[in-house]
N, C-alpha and C positions, 0 to 999 in steps of 0.2 A: 645277311645284311642287317645293319642296326636299325631298330624301329624307333621312331620319334614318339615320345610319351605324350599323353593327352593334356597334361598340366603344363606343357611347355609354353603355351600361348599366354597363360596368366602370369607366369614367372617373368617372361620377357616384357609383358605390359607393365608390371610393377617396377622393373628395373630400368626400362627405357624411358619412362615418363617421370622423372624426379621432380619434386616441387621446387619452387623458387627458393633460393637460400634465405633463411630467416634473418640473416644479418643485413638484408637490403631493406631499407625503410623509405617508402615513398610517402612522406608526410612532411608537412611544414610545421609541425609542432615543435621541432628542434630549434626554431628561430626564436629570438626573444620577443616578448610582448611590448608593444609600443603604446604609450598613453600620452596623447598630445605631443607627439614627436619626441618622447623621452623613453629611454630603455628602462623597463621594469625588471631588472635582473639582480640577483644577490649572489655573492660568493658563498663558499662553503662555511665561512665563519659568520654569515648573516649580514655582512656589510655590503654597501653598494659599490660595485667595481668601477674602475675608470673606463672611459670610452675606448681607449686603445686596447685594454685587456679584453673587453667584450668583443671588439672587432676581430682581434687576433684569434680568440677562441672560436667565434662563429666561422671565420674563414677556414680554420683547420677542420672543423666539423663538415663544412661544405665540400672541401677537397676530399676528405675521407669518404663521404657519401657518394661523390662522383666516381671515385675509384670502384666502389662496390657495385656500380650499375653496369659493369662490363658483362657481356653475354657470351664471352668466349667459352667458359666452362659449360654453360648451358647448351650452346650450339654443338660443342664437341660431344657431349653426352648424347644428344639427339642423332648426330651423325654416326656414332658407334651403334646406336640402336638400329638405324636404317641399314648399315652395313651387315649387321647380324641378320636382319630380315631378308636382305638380298642373298646372303649365303644360304639361308634356309630355302629360298626359292630355287636356287641352283641345285641344291641337293635333291629337292623334290623332282626337278626335271630329270636328273640322273636316275632316280628311282623309277620314273615312268619308262625310260629307255630299257632299264634292266628288267622291269616287269614284262615289257613287250618281247624281249629276247627269251625270257623264261616261257612265255606262252608258245612261242615258235618251237622251242626245244621240246616242250611237252607234247606238242602236236606231232612233231616228227617221231618222237619216241613211241607214241601210241600207234602211229601208222606202221612203224616197224614191227611192233608187237602183234598187230593185227595180221600182217602178212606172215609172221612167224607162226601164229596159231593155226593157220591153214596147212602148214607143212609138217607139223609135229602131231604125235598121237600119244595116248597113254598119260603117264605121270607128267611128262614134259608139257603136255597141253594144259594140264591143270595149273602148273606153275606159271605158264604164260598168261592164263586168265587171271590169276591172282595179281600178277604184275600189272596187267591192264587196269584192274580195279584200283590198285594203289596209285597208278598214274592219274586216273580220273579223280580220286580223292585229293591228290596233290593239286590238280587244276582248280578244284573247288576252293581249296584253301588259298591258293594264289589269287583267285578272283576276290575272295573276302578281304585279303590283305590289300589288294589294289583299291577296294572301296574305302578302306580306312585311310590309305594314303591320299586319296582324292579329298576326303574330309579334312585331313590335316593340312593339305595344300590350301584349301579354302580358308582355314583358320589363319594360316601364315599370310595369305593375301590380305585378309581383314586386318591383321596386326600391322602389316606394313602400311596400309592406308591410314590406320589410326595414328601410327607414329608420325607419318608425314603431316597429317592434319594438326596433330598436337604440336609438332615443331613449328609449323607456320603460325599457329595461334600464340605460342609462347613468345616467338620472336616479335610478333606484332604487339603483344602486351608490354614486353620489355621496352620496345621503341617508344610506345606511348608514355610509359612511366618515366623514361629518360627525358623525353621532351617536357613532361610536366615538372620534373625535378629541376631541369635547367631553367624553366620559367620562374619557379619558386626561388631559385638561387639569384637570378637577376633582380627579382622584386626585393629580395632581402638585402642585396647589396645597395639597391637604390634607397631602401628605407634606412639602412645604416648611414648612408651618406647624408640623407636629410636630417637625421637625428644629430649627426656630428656638426652639421652646419647650424642647427638650432641651438646646440649647447655652446658653440663658439659665440653665437649672437647673444645668448643669455649671459655669458661671462662678461662680454663687453658692456651690456646694459646694467648688470649687477654692480659693477665697479662704480658706475656713475650714480646709481640710486642707493648705494650702501649707506651714505651719510644721511640721506633723507629718511630712510627706514629706521635708522637708529634714533633719530629725533622723535619720530612718531611713536616708536615703542616706549621711549621715556615718558612721553605725555600720557600714554595709556596706563602705564604703571602708576604714575602720580594720581590719575583719576580713580584707579581701583583702590588705592590707599585711602583716598578721601571718602569714597563710598563705604569702605569697611569701617572707618572711624564713625561715620554717621549711624551705622547699624551695629550697635554694641550688643553682645550676647545677653546682657542684663535686661535690656529693654524687651528682647524677644521672650525671655523667660517670664517677665512680668505680664506680658500679653497672654501667654499660655496659661498662667495661673488664673487670670481674670476670665478667660474663656472657659476653663474648667469649672470655676465657681458658677458662672452663668448656666452651664449645662446642669449642674447639680440643682440649682434653684428651679430651672425649667422642669426637671423630672419631678421635684417635690410638688410644684404647682399642678402638674398634670395629674399626679396621684391624688392630690386634694380635690381637683376638679371632678375626677371620676367618683370620689366618695360623695361629693356634694350632689352630683347627678343621681346617684343611687338614693340618697336621702330625699331628694326632690321627688323621685319616682315613688318612694314609699309614702310620702306625704300626700301625693295626688291620689293614691289608691283609696284613701278615706276608709270606708267600712271594710274594704277588702284587705286592709293591712293585717287583720287578724289571721287571714289565710295565707299570708306571705311567709312561706316556709323555706324556699330555696332561692338562690341567686346564681348568676353566671359571673365568675371571676376570670380575669385575664385580659390581655390587650387585644383589641379588635383589629388586628393587623396580620398580614401574611407573614409566616415565620414563627408565630407564637401558637399557643394552645389555650382553649377555653375549658374551664372546669366548673362543673355544677357542684355547689356546696350548700349544706343546710345553714340557715341563718336564724333558726328558732329552735328552742328546746323541744317544741312540740313536733318538729319535723321527723318523719319516719326515716328509717335507715335506707340509704340509696340502694343497698343490695337487695331490698325487698320491693323496689320500685322498678317499673319498666320505663325506659327512656327512648325517645325517638327525636332525632334532629331534623330540622327543615331549613331550607333557604328560600328567601322571598325578596322581591324588589323593594327598594326603600319607600316607594309610594304605595305599597300594599299590593294586593292582587293574590293570585293563587300561590299556594305554598308548594314547593317541590320537595318531595321526600328525598332524603339522603340515604340511599340504601346501605344498610350495614352499620350506620352510625347510631348505635344503641348503647353506648357507654357514657359514663359521666364525663369523660375527657374527649374532646374533639379538636383536631388541629386543622384550621382552615387551609384549603388548597386554592390554586389559581382560579378555579371556577367560582369560588365564593367572593372574589374581589368585587366590591361595589354592591354587595347584597347583604341584607340583614339576616341573621341566623336566629332560629327559634328552636326551643327544645320543649317537648311535652313530657312531663313527669307524671305517671299514673300510679296511684297507691290507694288500695282499698276502694277502687271504683271512682276515686276522685282524681281529676286531671288538672294539673297546674301547668300553664304555658309560660315559659321564660323567654325573654327577647333581649338581644344585645342592644346596647344603647345607641350604637353607631354602625354604619356599614363597615365591612371589612376593608381596610386600607391596603394598598399594594406595598410591597417591600421596596425601600429606597434603592435605586440603582439596578434593580433586578431586570427591568425591561431592556436597558442598554446592554446588560451582560448577555441576555438571551439573543439580542440582535447581533452581537459580535459572534456568538456561537453559530448562528444560522449560516454565516458565510463559510463555515467549515463543512467538509463532506461527511465527517464522522467525528463525534465528540465522545470522550471516554470519561466515565465517572467511577470512582472506587466505591464499592458497596459491600455489604455483608448480608448473606442470606439468613433472615430471621426465621421464616417459615417457608415450607415447600408443600404445596397441596393441602394447606390447612394444618400441617403438623410441624412442631418445632424442629428446627434444623440444628443438630448438635455442633456442627463445625462452625467456627467463627473466622475462617480464613478469608482473606481479601479476594474479592472477585472484581471484574471490570465489566461495567455495563456500557455497551456501545450504542449510541443513538445516532443513526444515519438517516440520510434523506429517503431511503427506500425500505429500511428494515431496522430492527433492534436485535442486539445479540448480547448474551451473557456468557462470559468466559472466565476460566481460571487457568492462567498460564496459557498453554497451547490447547487446552481442552475446552470445547464448546459445550456449555450446559444447555443453552436454548438459543435458537436463531429463527426468527420468523419475520416475514414481510408484513407491512401494515395491512390489516384486514378488518372486516366487521366483527370477527370473533375476538379480536384483541381488545383488552381493557387496561387502562392505566389511570390511577388516581392516588390521592393520599390515603394513608391508613385511617380508617374510620373507627377509631378507638385506640386503646393502648394506654401506656403510662406517660411519663414526662417526656419521653423521646419520640412521641407520636409525630411531632413536627418534622422529624428527620427521616421518617419511614414512608414508603409508598407501596401500593399494591399493583402488581403487574401480572396480567394473564396473557401470555403469548398466544395461546390457542385453547380451545375447549379441552378440559381435562388436565391442564398444567397451569399452576399459579405459583407466585412467589410474593413474599413480603420482604422488601429490601430496605436495609438501613444505610443511609448516606452519611457523608462526613459532616455535613452541616445542613441547616434548614434551607440555605440559599441553593446548595447543590440539588437538593430534593425538588424544590419548586422549579429550578431551571430545567432539570431533566424532564419534568412533566410538561412544562410549557413548550420546550423544544420538540419533544416527541409529538405533541398535538399539532404543532405548526407543520412539521413534515408530513404527518398523516393527513392533514387538511389539504396539503398540496397534492396528495394522492387520492383526493375525494373520499377520505375516511374521516368520520367524526369520532375521535378517540375520547372516551370518557370512562366513568366507573360503572359498576353493575347497576343496571336499571336506570341509568341516567337518561334524561330526555334527549340529549344529544345523540346518544347511541341508538335510542329507539327511532328517532327520525331517520337515521341512516338505514 
């Protein structure tokens, strides 16, 4: 008797439950888009098609889609699967009957051999006992085979029930999708009819108002020509030249004003003018840098002097030391806006205090720029790593600094160099020293033991990155500052 394989149930399951054909599309995306009862559809050449062409094309597509919604093929496949399962069930019943007959035959044969063993002696009796043992072994094998058949029968029943349930679910799904598609078809036909009526109405009204629109257009053209004649290019160029000249004069007057303020400060010193050896040069505004320079031949070399920068309020008060600002060049950062800067120069035990004439002014337009960046979830700045952990970085490749609402990240392509959430161990400030490019560089310590000196594309990008990161960190209850700043200590 042929034995049914164990993997038959899985094969029948995969063959009897095919997926719905991929060419059946239950979607309304195939209909045209309507804007104010107008068809927004283009032909292959990019021109707007006529209403009749659009209606004909959409009708053909709807008919084709309605044909594809037939469930004949799907139902026939499920019926074939159910027939195969029924056939398997019948074969299992026949096997049960055959197994029962085999058990009866084996019992009768064993009884005959037992009766024969009592009537024979010698070698024939041994043969009969061997035959009885073989019959018993065959009965055991038949019992095992019967258990396997029972298990296969259970699997066949399970497969039949699964096929029946899958057939019912598939038919239900197809019926629902067909109803949905028919509803969409009716809605599309109604929309096409409304659009056609609207276009016909527009054609009737456009013929009546065509003459009036042409007259209004001619009036607008004449008015535009009149305005163009009034604003000749020569007048605009003259105004630009005058504005440029005024800007040059204002810059010269500002420079002269700074020089006069310095001379006035020297004259007010009186007896101390003899010890006036150094001065601070540079614009007291965010985005520039301040430079300590000797102004007397008796001034010692700056390389032999120790320097320390401080910030203080305009009305006086305690001075806050700027940790790490020990160079002759210092670029103000956003924390210095509205405050006066001082620098102590110590040489041979003699200390000279230099003070800026005015508080640090904010950069024009920087506040609005930062407010626009705050609305974003993540802002990217192109930077170059100048130093890493206090050592010069040889590579000058472009990196990207991401300033987000919850964290900061430094990447090069798909490689992440550093990524940390805002925390009390993070520090961010301007570079406190350096050369002429100090106004474009910043110091960033993501975590303890890792620090970078980053160069930005411009002074505006550097200050915007610092202000944006401090704004997001403050929202996370973190006061982000530089090394040993009071803001970081308070937190």
